[in-house]
C-alpha positions in Angstrom: 10.2 -16.2 -19.4 7.9 -17.8 -16.8 7.1 -21.5 -17.1 3.5 -22.0 -18.1 1.4 -24.7 -16.4 -1.2 -26.8 -18.2 -3.5 -29.5 -17.0 -6.9 -31.0 -17.9 -10.3 -30.5 -16.3 -10.0 -33.7 -14.3 -7.9 -31.6 -12.1 -9.8 -30.2 -9.1 -8.9 -27.3 -6.9 -10.9 -24.5 -5.1 -12.6 -22.0 -7.4 -10.4 -19.2 -8.5 -7.1 -20.8 -7.7 -6.5 -21.9 -11.3 -6.8 -18.3 -12.5 -4.8 -17.0 -9.5 -1.9 -19.4 -10.2 -2.2 -18.9 -14.0 -3.0 -22.5 -14.8 -4.4 -23.5 -18.2 -7.1 -26.3 -18.1 -7.9 -28.2 -21.2 -11.5 -29.5 -20.9 -12.5 -33.1 -21.2 -15.8 -33.9 -22.9 -18.9 -34.9 -20.9 -21.4 -36.8 -23.0 -25.1 -37.2 -22.4 -26.5 -39.4 -25.1 -25.6 -37.8 -28.4 -24.7 -34.4 -26.9 -21.1 -33.6 -26.0 -20.1 -30.7 -23.7 -16.7 -29.3 -22.8 -16.4 -29.7 -19.1 -16.9 -26.4 -17.2 -17.1 -24.6 -20.6 -20.3 -25.7 -22.3 -21.8 -27.1 -19.1 -21.5 -25.7 -15.5 -21.1 -28.0 -12.5 -24.7 -27.1 -11.3 -26.1 -28.0 -14.8 -24.1 -31.3 -14.8 -25.2 -32.3 -11.4 -28.9 -31.6 -12.2 -28.6 -33.8 -15.3 -26.8 -36.5 -13.3 -29.4 -36.7 -10.5 -32.6 -36.1 -12.4 -31.9 -36.9 -16.1 -32.7 -40.2 -17.8 -29.3 -40.7 -19.4 -26.1 -41.5 -17.4 -23.1 -39.5 -18.8 -19.8 -40.8 -20.2 -16.6 -38.9 -20.9 -14.1 -38.5 -23.8 -10.6 -37.2 -23.5 -9.4 -34.0 -25.2 -8.0 -34.5 -28.6 -4.3 -34.0 -29.4 -5.3 -30.9 -31.3 -7.1 -29.5 -28.3 -3.8 -29.7 -26.4 -1.8 -28.4 -29.4 -4.1 -25.4 -29.5 -3.5 -24.7 -25.8 0.3 -25.1 -26.2 0.5 -23.0 -29.3 -1.4 -20.2 -27.5 0.9 -20.3 -24.5 4.0 -20.5 -26.7 3.4 -16.9 -27.7 4.2 -15.9 -24.1 6.9 -18.5 -23.1 9.3 -21.1 -24.4 8.8 -23.5 -21.5 5.6 -25.4 -20.6 4.9 -28.1 -18.0 1.8 -30.2 -18.7 0.5 -32.4 -15.8 -2.3 -34.8 -16.2 -4.6 -37.5 -14.8 -2.8 -40.8 -14.2 -2.2 -42.8 -17.3 -3.7 -45.9 -15.6 -6.9 -44.0 -15.1 -7.3 -42.1 -18.3 -6.0 -41.7 -21.8 -5.5 -38.0 -21.3 -1.8 -38.2 -20.9 -1.2 -39.9 -24.2 -3.4 -37.3 -25.9 -1.3 -34.5 -24.3 1.9 -36.2 -25.5 0.6 -36.4 -29.0 -0.5 -32.8 -28.9 2.9 -31.6 -27.8 4.3 -33.1 -31.0 2.0 -30.9 -33.1 3.2 -27.6 -31.6 4.4 -25.4 -34.4 6.3 -22.9 -32.3 9.7 -23.4 -30.7 8.8 -24.4 -27.2 9.9 -27.0 -24.7 7.0 -29.0 -23.3 7.4 -31.5 -20.4 4.4 -33.8 -20.0 4.1 -35.5 -16.6 1.9 -38.3 -15.3 0.5 -37.3 -11.9 -0.4 -40.9 -11.1 -3.5 -39.3 -9.5 -6.8 -37.7 -10.4 -9.1 -34.9 -9.2 -7.8 -33.3 -6.0 -4.6 -35.4 -6.0 -3.8 -34.1 -9.4 -4.8 -30.6 -8.2 -2.1 -30.6 -5.5 0.5 -31.6 -8.0 -0.5 -28.9 -10.4 -0.7 -26.3 -7.7 2.8 -27.2 -6.6 4.1 -26.8 -10.2 2.4 -23.4 -10.5 3.8 -22.1 -7.3 7.3 -23.1 -8.4 6.7 -21.5 -11.8 5.6 -18.2 -10.2 8.7 -18.1 -8.0 10.8 -17.8 -11.2 12.1 -21.4 -11.5 13.1 -22.7 -14.9 11.5 -25.8 -16.5 14.0 -28.3 -15.1 13.5 -27.0 -11.6 9.7 -26.9 -11.9 9.7 -30.4 -13.3 11.9 -31.7 -10.5 9.8 -30.1 -7.8 6.6 -31.5 -9.4 7.9 -35.0 -9.6 8.8 -34.8 -5.9 5.3 -33.5 -5.1 3.7 -36.4 -7.0 5.6 -38.8 -4.8 4.4 -37.0 -1.6 0.7 -37.2 -2.5 -1.5 -40.0 -1.1 -5.2 -40.5 -2.1 -8.3 -42.0 -0.6 -11.9 -41.9 -1.7 -15.1 -43.2 -0.4 -18.3 -44.0 -2.3 -21.8 -45.2 -1.5 -21.3 -47.9 -4.2 -18.6 -49.2 -6.6 -21.0 -49.7 -9.5 -20.0 -46.4 -11.2 -16.2 -47.3 -11.0 -16.9 -50.8 -12.2 -19.2 -49.6 -15.0 -16.4 -47.2 -16.3 -13.8 -50.0 -16.3 -11.7 -48.2 -13.7 -12.1 -51.0 -11.2 -12.3 -54.7 -11.3 -15.8 -56.1 -11.4 -15.1 -58.4 -8.5 -14.7 -55.5 -6.2 -18.1 -54.2 -7.1 -19.7 -57.6 -6.5 -18.1 -57.8 -3.1 -19.3 -54.3 -2.1 -22.8 -55.0 -3.3 -23.0 -58.4 -1.6 -21.8 -57.1 1.7 -23.7 -53.8 1.6 -20.7 -51.8 2.6 -19.2 -48.4 1.8 -15.9 -49.0 -0.2 -12.8 -47.0 0.4 -10.4 -46.8 -2.5 -6.8 -45.8 -2.8 -4.2 -45.3 -5.5 -1.0 -47.3 -5.7 1.4 -46.2 -8.4 -1.5 -44.6 -10.1 -3.7 -47.7 -10.1 -6.9 -48.0 -8.0 -7.3 -50.6 -5.3 -9.8 -51.4 -2.5 -8.2 -50.0 0.6 -11.0 -50.9 3.0 -14.7 -51.0 3.6 -17.0 -49.5 6.2 -20.5 -50.5 7.3 -21.9 -47.0 7.3 -21.2 -43.6 5.8 -20.3 -42.2 9.2 -17.7 -45.0 9.7 -16.3 -44.4 6.2 -15.8 -40.7 7.0 -14.1 -41.7 10.2 -11.7 -43.9 8.2 -11.0 -41.0 5.9 -10.1 -38.8 8.9 -7.9 -41.5 10.4 -6.0 -41.9 7.0 -5.0 -38.2 7.1 -4.2 -38.3 10.8 -1.9 -41.2 10.3 0.7 -39.0 8.6 3.3 -37.6 11.1 4.1 -34.6 8.9 1.4 -33.2 6.7 2.1 -30.4 4.2 -1.5 -29.9 2.8 -4.8 -31.7 2.4 -7.5 -31.4 -0.2 -11.0 -32.7 -0.1 -13.4 -33.1 -3.0 -17.1 -33.8 -2.7 -19.8 -34.6 -5.2 -23.3 -34.2 -3.6 -22.4 -34.4 0.1 -21.2 -30.9 1.0 -22.1 -31.1 4.7 -20.1 -34.3 5.2 -17.1 -32.8 3.4 -17.3 -29.5 5.2 -17.5 -31.2 8.6 -14.5 -33.4 7.8 -12.6 -30.3 6.6 -13.3 -28.5 9.8 -12.2 -31.5 11.8 -8.9 -31.7 9.8 -8.3 -28.0 10.3 -8.6 -28.5 14.1 -6.1 -31.4 13.9 -3.7 -29.6 11.5 -4.2 -25.9 12.4 -1.1 -24.7 10.6 -1.6 -26.3 7.2 -4.0 -25.5 4.3 -7.0 -27.7 4.0 -8.7 -27.2 0.6 -12.3 -28.0 -0.1 -13.8 -28.1 -3.5 -16.6 -29.8 -5.5 -15.2 -32.4 -8.0 -15.5 -32.0 -11.7 -18.1 -33.8 -13.8 -15.3 -35.9 -15.4 -14.6 -37.4 -12.0 -18.0 -37.8 -10.4 -19.1 -40.0 -13.3 -16.8 -42.7 -11.9 -17.4 -42.1 -8.2 -21.2 -41.5 -8.4 -23.3 -39.3 -6.2 -22.3 -39.1 -2.6 -18.6 -40.0 -3.2 -15.9 -38.0 -1.5 -12.1 -37.9 -2.1 -9.1 -36.9 -0.1 -5.5 -36.2 -1.0 -2.8 -35.8 1.6 0.6 -34.3 0.8 3.2 -35.2 3.3 6.6 -33.6 3.9 
């Protein structure tokens, strides 16, 4: 039986790839006031961004319940007895713990391996895609898990934002960073170290921040693949993607819009990059 791959909707990858690679996504909840929506199920990306930019209420998120995960696992257990479930970093979200709890509720005989990607959005996406490709090649659960753990170690993240206020508001970043960014009027560049966000640098302008992002990718001597995720700045992301394709003509450069569950913490205008090295 083929290993089935599960993730959450904090995972970002180009449209259609999840279906092509047979990846099951359990949606997080996006909340506007008293109304909760399942990410990409009850509310589309276009609807979310319209509410974000023009609505009067700033959204929050809530993780899927253990039962949400159990329902997904039980459904897949009709087709397989091996599942790998890869999720947003445990230092960034409570999703992993919910998935672990959900795996204990599964009624059918099925082995479930739950992994911490130590990443989010497109970084998580690269890990999940790596797992799905291994699964489709006929690997067993141990082999898929080993390959995915290796992929997680190979993925490096950077993101840029016009402001840190959204990350600080969410509690994902120390308030002192936000005060520094606001006081200096700079564009912050964030990284992830062992799954925890840190301030990797600052840039005076958006153009310089984009240049720093490019330099980050170009600093790796052997690149396997790159993913870019944008919120409201498609042109900037597209131009950066084209530049990276010129620099790395033989590797895939993925471009996608990030999910509502991520943009809440980056804010409009933010852009993320994940580089997987050999």
